[in-house]
LUMMISE-621622 format. One line per field, with one value per residue (C-alpha): x, y, z; residue in three letters; residue number from 1. Coordinates in pm, 1 decimal. Layout:
! residues N
c1 = (X; ...)
c2 = (Y; ...)
c3 = (Z; ...)
resn = (ALA; ...)
resi = (NUM; ...)
! end
This chain:
! residues 466
c1 = (-4703.8; -4697.9; -4992.0; -5180.5; -5100.7; -5234.1; -5550.9; -5589.3; -5535.1; -5786.5; -6033.3; -5972.4; -6049.4; -6372.9; -6500.4; -6746.4; -6908.9; -6901.6; -7009.2; -6663.7; -6777.4; -6481.4; -6125.9; -6034.8; -6214.9; -6151.3; -6368.3; -6402.3; -6631.4; -6811.0; -6755.4; -6910.5; -7225.8; -7315.0; -7644.2; -7787.4; -7690.3; -7894.7; -7704.2; -7637.1; -7626.4; -7597.2; -7304.5; -7166.5; -6892.2; -6704.1; -6583.4; -6206.9; -6198.8; -6245.7; -5950.2; -5950.5; -5668.1; -5395.5; -5517.5; -5407.1; -5682.5; -5655.0; -5866.6; -5945.0; -5595.3; -5293.2; -5037.2; -5219.3; -5212.0; -4839.7; -4754.9; -4944.3; -4890.9; -5153.5; -5403.0; -5319.7; -5675.9; -6033.0; -6267.8; -6524.0; -6816.9; -6688.6; -6620.0; -6970.9; -7143.9; -6894.4; -6967.5; -7335.2; -7290.9; -7238.4; -6972.5; -6754.1; -6661.8; -6440.3; -6358.2; -6536.4; -6430.3; -6466.0; -6395.0; -6041.2; -5975.2; -6356.0; -6336.8; -6627.0; -6933.0; -7126.4; -6900.8; -6915.5; -6645.8; -6590.4; -6236.7; -6215.5; -5894.2; -5841.2; -6137.6; -6404.2; -6388.9; -6029.3; -6133.6; -5991.4; -6166.3; -6389.4; -6308.3; -6590.7; -6514.8; -6862.7; -6972.7; -6871.5; -6599.3; -6239.8; -5971.2; -5747.2; -5983.8; -6269.1; -6636.7; -6860.9; -7151.6; -7491.7; -7711.8; -8029.2; -7899.5; -7569.3; -7523.7; -7560.3; -7318.4; -7356.1; -7310.9; -7006.5; -6806.3; -6945.7; -7012.6; -6884.3; -7073.6; -7402.8; -7344.1; -7260.8; -7597.8; -7798.2; -7649.3; -7737.8; -7373.1; -7419.8; -7703.3; -7581.2; -7272.4; -7097.6; -7015.1; -6939.4; -7133.1; -6973.1; -7153.2; -7394.1; -7178.3; -7439.0; -7760.2; -7666.1; -7557.6; -7851.4; -8086.2; -7902.1; -7882.7; -8243.2; -8175.4; -8210.8; -7935.5; -7906.6; -7696.2; -7721.7; -7717.3; -7368.4; -7128.1; -7367.9; -7175.3; -6798.4; -6580.8; -6263.7; -6063.7; -6220.1; -5994.4; -6139.4; -6249.8; -6411.4; -6503.0; -6777.1; -6976.4; -6822.0; -7065.4; -7060.7; -7363.1; -7506.5; -7704.5; -7958.9; -8235.3; -8462.7; -8589.4; -8579.9; -8212.0; -8146.6; -8309.7; -8125.4; -7789.0; -7878.9; -7972.5; -7633.4; -7435.6; -7639.6; -7647.1; -8025.7; -8267.9; -8566.3; -8860.0; -9211.2; -9238.5; -9357.0; -9598.2; -9478.0; -9624.1; -9618.1; -9469.5; -9362.6; -9332.7; -9090.1; -9273.7; -8996.3; -8747.7; -8968.6; -8988.1; -8616.3; -8664.5; -8695.1; -8933.7; -9300.0; -9373.2; -9682.5; -9484.7; -9250.5; -9481.8; -9804.4; -9675.3; -9557.0; -9875.8; -10101.9; -9891.3; -9888.8; -10260.9; -10325.6; -10111.2; -10146.5; -10403.9; -10360.9; -10391.4; -10030.2; -9907.1; -9813.7; -9651.3; -9379.2; -9153.4; -8823.8; -8605.0; -8804.1; -8800.0; -8421.9; -8361.9; -8561.4; -8421.3; -8055.4; -7923.0; -7555.4; -7638.7; -7633.2; -7257.5; -7306.6; -7601.4; -7387.2; -7517.9; -7423.8; -7655.2; -7927.3; -7909.2; -7957.9; -8304.4; -8307.4; -8221.0; -8331.9; -8110.9; -8095.6; -8020.4; -7761.2; -7600.8; -7618.5; -7434.3; -7168.4; -7104.6; -7088.3; -6838.4; -6614.8; -6586.2; -6538.3; -6246.0; -6088.3; -6108.8; -5983.0; -5678.1; -5612.8; -5642.8; -5447.9; -5292.0; -4945.0; -4954.1; -5086.9; -4828.3; -4543.4; -4642.3; -4812.2; -5023.2; -5155.1; -5515.0; -5778.9; -5921.7; -6161.3; -6053.7; -5707.9; -5859.7; -6084.3; -5807.7; -5571.4; -5850.7; -5895.0; -5515.3; -5544.7; -5843.5; -5805.1; -5985.5; -6188.7; -6557.5; -6493.0; -6629.6; -6943.0; -6986.5; -7003.3; -7261.0; -7467.2; -7454.6; -7578.8; -7855.5; -7979.7; -8006.2; -8205.2; -8430.8; -8511.6; -8566.2; -8828.8; -8992.8; -9024.5; -9070.8; -9069.5; -9113.4; -9159.7; -9023.5; -8914.1; -8962.2; -8738.2; -8611.9; -8276.0; -8133.9; -8298.6; -8349.3; -8230.4; -7862.9; -7669.9; -7526.0; -7168.5; -7089.0; -7330.2; -7365.6; -7173.0; -7402.5; -7710.6; -7480.4; -7368.9; -7730.4; -7799.8; -7494.3; -7597.0; -7952.2; -7823.2; -7586.2; -7873.1; -8078.1; -7787.0; -7670.2; -7984.2; -7889.8; -7519.3; -7513.8; -7784.9; -7642.8; -7988.9; -8037.9; -8159.3; -8280.9; -8316.9; -8608.0; -8632.4; -8951.6; -8914.1; -8845.4; -8962.3; -8870.3; -8685.9; -8450.9; -8444.4; -8624.8; -8603.5; -8741.7; -8570.1; -8700.9; -8511.6; -8555.9; -8383.4; -8048.0; -8063.6; -8394.9; -8224.6; -8412.1; -8742.6; -8660.2; -8545.8; -8866.3; -9074.9; -8911.9; -8976.0; -9345.9; -9399.9; -9191.4; -9439.5; -9723.1; -9486.6; -9378.6; -9744.8; -9830.2; -9519.5; -9641.9; -9982.2; -9812.7; -9587.2; -9887.4; -10054.5; -9744.7; -9619.1)
c2 = (2212.0; 2186.3; 1951.3; 2201.8; 2472.0; 2245.6; 2195.5; 2573.7; 2621.5; 2348.8; 2524.5; 2850.2; 2678.4; 2544.3; 2880.5; 2917.3; 2588.1; 2627.2; 2996.7; 3083.4; 2935.3; 2711.3; 2771.5; 2408.8; 2084.1; 1752.0; 1466.7; 1368.7; 1076.7; 927.4; 575.5; 264.1; 274.7; 622.9; 501.9; 457.9; 805.4; 1129.4; 1310.5; 1014.5; 1087.0; 1468.6; 1673.1; 1986.8; 2247.8; 2430.7; 2793.3; 2833.8; 2937.0; 2579.8; 2350.1; 2035.4; 1792.4; 1812.8; 2136.2; 2495.3; 2706.4; 3010.5; 3268.2; 3437.7; 3577.2; 3432.8; 3577.3; 3404.6; 3079.7; 3117.5; 3193.4; 2901.4; 2526.2; 2268.9; 2182.7; 1871.2; 1810.1; 1878.1; 2119.0; 1940.7; 2097.3; 1953.4; 1618.7; 1611.5; 1642.0; 1393.2; 1138.4; 1195.3; 1064.4; 1376.5; 1401.0; 1719.0; 1824.6; 2124.2; 2462.5; 2781.1; 3140.4; 3395.0; 3761.9; 3827.1; 3747.2; 3735.6; 4118.8; 4211.5; 4032.6; 4337.0; 4641.4; 4855.5; 5108.3; 5309.4; 5394.1; 5653.8; 5648.2; 5963.1; 6136.0; 5958.2; 6210.2; 6117.8; 5764.8; 5610.1; 5357.5; 5346.7; 5038.0; 4890.4; 4651.9; 4509.8; 4201.3; 3887.8; 4031.6; 3904.3; 4078.2; 3777.0; 3493.2; 3663.2; 3717.2; 3413.6; 3466.8; 3517.7; 3246.6; 3448.1; 3779.4; 3762.9; 4138.7; 4162.1; 4084.1; 3736.7; 3856.9; 3797.1; 3679.6; 3329.1; 3407.5; 3090.1; 2863.4; 3049.7; 3043.1; 2669.7; 2601.0; 2857.1; 2716.5; 2357.7; 2248.8; 2099.7; 2018.9; 2234.3; 2434.4; 2554.3; 2919.8; 3148.3; 3455.2; 3727.8; 4038.6; 3887.1; 3653.6; 3374.5; 3578.0; 3829.1; 3589.0; 3360.3; 3652.5; 3763.2; 3419.3; 3325.8; 3033.6; 2947.4; 3053.4; 2969.4; 3147.8; 2938.6; 3077.0; 3212.7; 2948.0; 2648.6; 2494.7; 2449.0; 2698.2; 2497.5; 2459.2; 2781.4; 3088.4; 3351.6; 3689.2; 3829.9; 3569.4; 3770.6; 3732.0; 3448.0; 3173.2; 2893.6; 2869.1; 2675.2; 2717.3; 2490.3; 2520.8; 2279.7; 2338.5; 1965.0; 1949.9; 2274.7; 2110.7; 1780.3; 1953.9; 2162.2; 1860.9; 1703.0; 2014.7; 2105.3; 1741.8; 1750.9; 1464.1; 1454.5; 1602.6; 1707.5; 2076.9; 2316.3; 2585.7; 2943.7; 3147.8; 3467.6; 3613.2; 3975.6; 4181.1; 4467.8; 4734.1; 4997.2; 4747.7; 4671.2; 5046.2; 5038.9; 4806.5; 4919.1; 4628.7; 4712.5; 4590.3; 4388.7; 4196.0; 4070.4; 4037.4; 3912.8; 3566.8; 3517.7; 3646.2; 3429.5; 3121.6; 3166.7; 3230.3; 2907.7; 2693.6; 2854.3; 3132.9; 3500.6; 3605.6; 3490.5; 3781.9; 4095.5; 4425.0; 4619.3; 4920.1; 4745.0; 5056.2; 5218.7; 4899.5; 4864.2; 5227.4; 5187.7; 4853.8; 4862.4; 5160.9; 5104.2; 5200.4; 5566.0; 5558.2; 5489.9; 5722.4; 5969.5; 6263.4; 6077.6; 5793.4; 6023.2; 6226.4; 5926.1; 6001.8; 5677.2; 5460.5; 5367.4; 5551.2; 5282.3; 5010.3; 5226.6; 5263.6; 4885.2; 4831.5; 5088.2; 4887.5; 4563.6; 4692.6; 4850.0; 4517.7; 4331.9; 4561.4; 4524.9; 4147.7; 4124.9; 4320.2; 4089.1; 3792.7; 3909.4; 4245.7; 4109.2; 3897.4; 4183.2; 4430.0; 4182.7; 4031.0; 4338.0; 4119.9; 4227.2; 4322.3; 4437.8; 4791.9; 4850.1; 4540.4; 4697.7; 5012.4; 4814.4; 4586.9; 4876.8; 5063.0; 4760.9; 4750.9; 5110.6; 5035.7; 5093.9; 4923.3; 5239.3; 5147.4; 4777.6; 4700.7; 4896.6; 4679.1; 4368.3; 4537.6; 4610.8; 4244.6; 4130.0; 4390.1; 4327.0; 3953.1; 4004.5; 4265.6; 4040.8; 3739.4; 3946.0; 4064.2; 3722.6; 3501.8; 3122.4; 3015.5; 3370.6; 3475.7; 3810.9; 3888.7; 4139.7; 4193.7; 4007.4; 4311.0; 4636.4; 4549.3; 4344.4; 4276.7; 4582.1; 4577.6; 4473.3; 4830.7; 5082.1; 5441.2; 5473.5; 5732.7; 5509.2; 5223.9; 5404.6; 5438.7; 5079.6; 4961.1; 5149.6; 5012.9; 4658.9; 4664.6; 4786.6; 4482.7; 4235.5; 4356.7; 4239.1; 3871.2; 3949.5; 4133.9; 3929.7; 3596.2; 3484.6; 3232.6; 3365.2; 3212.9; 3393.1; 3262.1; 3333.0; 3500.8; 3461.3; 3760.7; 4123.1; 4314.3; 4001.1; 4023.8; 3795.7; 3895.1; 3747.0; 3767.6; 3664.5; 3499.1; 3518.7; 3312.9; 3335.2; 3186.9; 2805.8; 2777.2; 2659.7; 2334.5; 2511.7; 2764.2; 2496.3; 2300.8; 2614.2; 2698.5; 2349.2; 2375.5; 2716.1; 2688.9; 2527.4; 2766.3; 3071.2; 2970.0; 2921.3; 3269.1; 3410.0; 3246.4; 3416.0; 3753.5; 3715.2; 3632.8; 3953.5; 4145.3; 4224.2)
c3 = (-8451.8; -8828.5; -8815.3; -8599.8; -8859.4; -9140.1; -8942.5; -8909.0; -9288.6; -9365.2; -9135.6; -9317.5; -9653.1; -9507.5; -9381.6; -9664.7; -9572.9; -9193.4; -9180.9; -9039.7; -8706.7; -8639.4; -8524.5; -8581.9; -8627.5; -8460.5; -8329.4; -7964.1; -7926.2; -7629.4; -7507.4; -7658.1; -7444.5; -7575.4; -7726.3; -7375.8; -7261.4; -7240.9; -7515.1; -7743.8; -8119.3; -8052.1; -8181.8; -8024.9; -8060.0; -7788.6; -7758.6; -7779.2; -7413.9; -7279.3; -7226.0; -7438.6; -7362.6; -7631.0; -7784.8; -7719.6; -7571.7; -7797.8; -7614.6; -7947.3; -7990.0; -8182.6; -7943.3; -7652.9; -7844.6; -7927.0; -7563.5; -7403.7; -7420.5; -7516.1; -7237.9; -7035.2; -6929.3; -7046.5; -6878.3; -6657.8; -6846.0; -7177.1; -7012.9; -6872.3; -7212.0; -7370.7; -7094.3; -7151.7; -7503.3; -7726.3; -7986.7; -8008.7; -8360.9; -8289.8; -8132.6; -8229.9; -8298.7; -8018.1; -7951.7; -7846.3; -7477.1; -7439.8; -7415.9; -7628.8; -7498.1; -7598.5; -7566.6; -7874.6; -7926.5; -8248.7; -8344.4; -8622.3; -8820.7; -9030.3; -9197.1; -9386.6; -9671.5; -9728.5; -9810.0; -9492.9; -9272.7; -8970.9; -8764.5; -8568.2; -8283.5; -8265.7; -8079.6; -8262.8; -8486.7; -8463.9; -8673.1; -8665.3; -8740.8; -8913.1; -8821.5; -8818.4; -9058.1; -8897.6; -9052.1; -8994.3; -9134.8; -9321.8; -9327.9; -8949.3; -8659.0; -8508.7; -8145.5; -7921.1; -7757.7; -7812.5; -8180.8; -8336.5; -8101.8; -8172.6; -8547.4; -8543.7; -8380.3; -8585.6; -8909.2; -8804.6; -8805.6; -8450.5; -8224.5; -7937.3; -7842.6; -7533.0; -7478.4; -7183.5; -7063.8; -6855.6; -6978.5; -7233.3; -7443.3; -7474.6; -7450.9; -7719.0; -7993.7; -7917.4; -7978.6; -8296.3; -8446.8; -8371.5; -8134.0; -7765.8; -7530.2; -7161.1; -6897.4; -6575.8; -6225.6; -6142.7; -6011.0; -6035.8; -6325.9; -6296.4; -6483.8; -6408.6; -6724.9; -6867.9; -6902.9; -6660.2; -6773.2; -6455.1; -6196.1; -6025.9; -6347.1; -6551.4; -6633.7; -6886.9; -7113.0; -7401.5; -7723.4; -7894.5; -8153.9; -7973.1; -7618.7; -7541.2; -7624.3; -7432.8; -7129.7; -7166.5; -7193.2; -6891.1; -6677.3; -6756.7; -6676.8; -6372.3; -6258.1; -6212.9; -6201.0; -6434.8; -6247.5; -6343.6; -6436.9; -6164.3; -6263.7; -6232.8; -5952.8; -6159.4; -6476.8; -6429.2; -6745.9; -6692.7; -6887.8; -6879.0; -7012.2; -7313.5; -7380.5; -7442.5; -7741.6; -8103.1; -8156.6; -8081.5; -7732.4; -7832.3; -8095.9; -7814.9; -7511.3; -7672.6; -7774.7; -7417.7; -7261.6; -7483.1; -7432.2; -7053.8; -7057.0; -7246.1; -7015.8; -6673.4; -6694.5; -6774.2; -6407.9; -6356.4; -6569.7; -6378.2; -6475.9; -6305.7; -6356.5; -6282.8; -6287.6; -6007.4; -5805.0; -5840.2; -5748.6; -5429.3; -5319.5; -5413.8; -5206.3; -5291.1; -5653.8; -5552.9; -5590.4; -5963.4; -6026.2; -6219.6; -6412.1; -6727.7; -6633.6; -6521.6; -6845.2; -7074.8; -7206.8; -7393.7; -7091.3; -6742.9; -6488.3; -6220.0; -6475.0; -6644.8; -6299.1; -6253.8; -6589.5; -6473.4; -6154.4; -6354.4; -6609.6; -6337.8; -6153.0; -6481.0; -6579.4; -6232.3; -6233.9; -6590.4; -6490.7; -6195.2; -6422.3; -6727.3; -6663.4; -6608.6; -6927.2; -7140.9; -7003.0; -7059.9; -7399.4; -7543.1; -7768.4; -8110.3; -8034.0; -8282.5; -8294.7; -8010.8; -7821.5; -7766.4; -7618.3; -7383.2; -7265.9; -7189.9; -7015.8; -6793.5; -6717.9; -6590.3; -6366.3; -5987.9; -5703.2; -5624.9; -5570.2; -5613.1; -5260.6; -5353.7; -5662.3; -5440.4; -5223.7; -5535.0; -5627.0; -5283.9; -5267.9; -5621.9; -5564.3; -5244.1; -5408.1; -5709.1; -5484.9; -5295.7; -5616.8; -5780.4; -5479.4; -5528.8; -5893.0; -6020.2; -6358.6; -6492.1; -6864.8; -7041.5; -7396.9; -7443.2; -7630.3; -7731.7; -8098.6; -8396.4; -8460.0; -8591.3; -8939.3; -8987.9; -9075.6; -8936.7; -8818.4; -8491.5; -8331.2; -8270.4; -8172.8; -7862.8; -7739.3; -7837.1; -7642.5; -7331.0; -7334.6; -7401.6; -7105.1; -6880.7; -6978.6; -6963.8; -6629.2; -6447.5; -6459.6; -6463.8; -6137.4; -5955.8; -6067.6; -6177.2; -6452.5; -6787.2; -7109.6; -7447.3; -7656.4; -8029.9; -8144.4; -8517.1; -8745.5; -8737.5; -9055.0; -9162.8; -8856.1; -8553.9; -8235.6; -7888.4; -7535.7; -7205.8; -6895.0; -6567.6; -6253.4; -5913.5; -5849.4; -5832.0; -6024.9; -6347.9; -6370.6; -6317.9; -6590.7; -6839.6; -6784.5; -6821.7; -7157.8; -7284.5; -7172.5; -7326.2; -7644.9; -7883.8; -7789.8; -7813.0; -8165.7; -8275.6; -8147.0; -8325.0; -8651.3; -8611.6; -8545.2; -8851.0; -9074.0; -8958.0; -9062.1; -8709.7)
resn = (UNK; UNK; UNK; UNK; UNK; UNK; UNK; UNK; UNK; UNK; UNK; UNK; UNK; UNK; UNK; UNK; UNK; UNK; UNK; UNK; UNK; UNK; UNK; UNK; UNK; UNK; UNK; UNK; UNK; UNK; UNK; UNK; UNK; UNK; UNK; UNK; UNK; UNK; UNK; UNK; UNK; UNK; UNK; UNK; UNK; UNK; UNK; UNK; UNK; UNK; UNK; UNK; UNK; UNK; UNK; UNK; UNK; UNK; UNK; UNK; UNK; UNK; UNK; UNK; UNK; UNK; UNK; UNK; UNK; UNK; UNK; UNK; UNK; UNK; UNK; UNK; UNK; UNK; UNK; UNK; UNK; UNK; UNK; UNK; UNK; UNK; UNK; UNK; UNK; UNK; UNK; UNK; UNK; UNK; UNK; UNK; UNK; UNK; UNK; UNK; UNK; UNK; UNK; UNK; UNK; UNK; UNK; UNK; UNK; UNK; UNK; UNK; UNK; UNK; UNK; UNK; UNK; UNK; UNK; UNK; UNK; UNK; UNK; UNK; UNK; UNK; UNK; UNK; UNK; UNK; UNK; UNK; UNK; UNK; UNK; UNK; UNK; UNK; UNK; UNK; UNK; UNK; UNK; UNK; UNK; UNK; UNK; UNK; UNK; UNK; UNK; UNK; UNK; UNK; UNK; UNK; UNK; UNK; UNK; UNK; UNK; UNK; UNK; UNK; UNK; UNK; UNK; UNK; UNK; UNK; UNK; UNK; UNK; UNK; UNK; UNK; UNK; UNK; UNK; UNK; UNK; UNK; UNK; UNK; UNK; UNK; UNK; UNK; UNK; UNK; UNK; UNK; UNK; UNK; UNK; UNK; UNK; UNK; UNK; UNK; UNK; UNK; UNK; UNK; UNK; UNK; UNK; UNK; UNK; UNK; UNK; UNK; UNK; UNK; UNK; UNK; UNK; UNK; UNK; UNK; UNK; UNK; UNK; UNK; UNK; UNK; UNK; UNK; UNK; UNK; UNK; UNK; UNK; UNK; UNK; UNK; UNK; UNK; UNK; UNK; UNK; UNK; UNK; UNK; UNK; UNK; UNK; UNK; UNK; UNK; UNK; UNK; UNK; UNK; UNK; UNK; UNK; UNK; UNK; UNK; UNK; UNK; UNK; UNK; UNK; UNK; UNK; UNK; UNK; UNK; UNK; UNK; UNK; UNK; UNK; UNK; UNK; UNK; UNK; UNK; UNK; UNK; UNK; UNK; UNK; UNK; UNK; UNK; UNK; UNK; UNK; UNK; UNK; UNK; UNK; UNK; UNK; UNK; UNK; UNK; UNK; UNK; UNK; UNK; UNK; UNK; UNK; UNK; UNK; UNK; UNK; UNK; UNK; UNK; UNK; UNK; UNK; UNK; UNK; UNK; UNK; UNK; UNK; UNK; UNK; UNK; UNK; UNK; UNK; UNK; UNK; UNK; UNK; UNK; UNK; UNK; UNK; UNK; UNK; UNK; UNK; UNK; UNK; UNK; UNK; UNK; UNK; UNK; UNK; UNK; UNK; UNK; UNK; UNK; UNK; UNK; UNK; UNK; UNK; UNK; UNK; UNK; UNK; UNK; UNK; UNK; UNK; UNK; UNK; UNK; UNK; UNK; UNK; UNK; UNK; UNK; UNK; UNK; UNK; UNK; UNK; UNK; UNK; UNK; UNK; UNK; UNK; UNK; UNK; UNK; UNK; UNK; UNK; UNK; UNK; UNK; UNK; UNK; UNK; UNK; UNK; UNK; UNK; UNK; UNK; UNK; UNK; UNK; UNK; UNK; UNK; UNK; UNK; UNK; UNK; UNK; UNK; UNK; UNK; UNK; UNK; UNK; UNK; UNK; UNK; UNK; UNK; UNK; UNK; UNK; UNK; UNK; UNK; UNK; UNK; UNK; UNK; UNK; UNK; UNK; UNK; UNK; UNK; UNK; UNK; UNK; UNK; UNK; UNK; UNK; UNK; UNK; UNK; UNK; UNK; UNK; UNK; UNK; UNK; UNK; UNK; UNK; UNK; UNK; UNK; UNK)
resi = (1; 2; 3; 4; 5; 6; 7; 8; 9; 10; 11; 12; 13; 14; 15; 16; 17; 18; 19; 20; 21; 22; 23; 24; 25; 26; 27; 28; 29; 30; 31; 32; 33; 34; 35; 36; 37; 38; 39; 40; 41; 42; 43; 44; 45; 46; 47; 48; 49; 50; 51; 52; 53; 54; 55; 56; 57; 58; 59; 60; 61; 62; 63; 64; 65; 66; 67; 68; 69; 70; 71; 72; 73; 74; 75; 76; 77; 78; 79; 80; 81; 82; 83; 84; 85; 86; 87; 88; 89; 90; 91; 92; 93; 94; 95; 96; 97; 98; 99; 100; 101; 102; 103; 104; 105; 106; 107; 108; 109; 110; 111; 112; 113; 114; 115; 116; 117; 118; 119; 120; 121; 122; 123; 124; 125; 126; 127; 128; 129; 130; 131; 132; 133; 134; 135; 136; 137; 138; 139; 140; 141; 142; 143; 144; 145; 146; 147; 148; 149; 150; 151; 152; 153; 154; 155; 156; 157; 158; 159; 160; 161; 162; 163; 164; 165; 166; 167; 168; 169; 170; 171; 172; 173; 174; 175; 176; 177; 178; 179; 180; 181; 182; 183; 184; 185; 186; 187; 188; 189; 190; 191; 192; 193; 194; 195; 196; 197; 198; 199; 200; 201; 202; 203; 204; 205; 206; 207; 208; 209; 210; 211; 212; 213; 214; 215; 216; 217; 218; 219; 220; 221; 222; 223; 224; 225; 226; 227; 228; 229; 230; 231; 232; 233; 234; 235; 236; 237; 238; 239; 240; 241; 242; 243; 244; 245; 246; 247; 248; 249; 250; 251; 252; 253; 254; 255; 256; 257; 258; 259; 260; 261; 262; 263; 264; 265; 266; 267; 268; 269; 270; 271; 272; 273; 274; 275; 276; 277; 278; 279; 280; 281; 282; 283; 284; 285; 286; 287; 288; 289; 290; 291; 292; 293; 294; 295; 296; 297; 298; 299; 300; 301; 302; 303; 304; 305; 306; 307; 308; 309; 310; 311; 312; 313; 314; 315; 316; 317; 318; 319; 320; 321; 322; 323; 324; 325; 326; 327; 328; 329; 330; 331; 332; 333; 334; 335; 336; 337; 338; 339; 340; 341; 342; 343; 344; 345; 346; 347; 348; 349; 350; 351; 352; 353; 354; 355; 356; 357; 358; 359; 360; 361; 362; 363; 364; 365; 366; 367; 368; 369; 370; 371; 372; 373; 374; 375; 376; 377; 378; 379; 380; 381; 382; 383; 384; 385; 386; 387; 388; 389; 390; 391; 392; 393; 394; 395; 396; 397; 398; 399; 400; 401; 402; 403; 404; 405; 406; 407; 408; 409; 410; 411; 412; 413; 414; 415; 416; 417; 418; 419; 420; 421; 422; 423; 424; 425; 426; 427; 428; 429; 430; 431; 432; 433; 434; 435; 436; 437; 438; 439; 440; 441; 442; 443; 444; 445; 446; 447; 448; 449; 450; 451; 452; 453; 454; 455; 456; 457; 458; 459; 460; 461; 462; 463; 464; 465; 466)
! end
């Protein structure tokens, strides 16, 4: 135990050099034949939600770590990349109990004019272990809850990293840190040995800077053979979703459109109003079409309702998983996280069955919209990463719009990739592509095919000052 404490202290001393990304460092190496394997010579880090034999899985909270023994086995996802030749160099910082993939709550303590503080529980911040530093924008949040894993990749400390994504915990930090992030189809990669948050949405995920590495890691985790890429049948740009973004639509969609046109022809690109389509084809959403959702002038009502259904089911499942432990131990939780956790503990099962109906209907509706090998394009998030300390009022609108976008893949179970699009006003920008459940290999191949052209078009846009 003392040795483990020394490791933690050494890790704290190294935070300046490792961007605060790591909880603790260690080396897990592949076998002697690693040079012949698909991930040979690559290094990776793993979010502190995955079991690693001999290490306590900390779940982002020191009380959790103190109350749980060291793992006696390693999560299959971690074993898979180790056996494929990669070397693990440590565990990364995460939001407490994974409860902050993108929730933003503002807790005001006292009055500002009395010199007291406003505490922000913003994605990627951890009051106990510190906030990993965003390598693209040091004054901005890195994104949570897989913050440390994204920062480790963005800062070039590792070649790839494993995270998890329940409400946006891979997609958001990938966007904020200017790297690639992949959320696979729900339940296609084992989450055994991963502490659950909400099983209806929990997915492992991974980050990389290079689309070739992103694809290679995916093929190992998904157990896919190498196959020739299949051309997309259509690329649907969700126009209303791009209107939610603070980034000019052309700056985000033009690099994609021009790249698709060069490779496959511009006639593949279609346009749709996704909110209207969801409203018409997901009848169970009516239960969540509240006046509050309808009155959000800055949002899309049907997608706001979708995010309400997602968050309700997340809270209910979190309570089933961890309510007894939280109520018994009463762990020390940071501002904002504490409120969310106790809100989940008070959740009832009202409308939970309707949430499952919404999931089924949305998947069917999006399957019908995209067809075989169709792709949906949306913004990953509605703008650049917020500042570490920022005005709470616009954050609430930002949060609501972000959840609307993130809930599309979350509720449908579709795979989604966040692709960096360089900088706009010196801050990272991203676009996301979604494909139907089970089309992960197709989507990974497509990203690899498109990536070089997309980055060339981004470079042209940046030179023009866009």
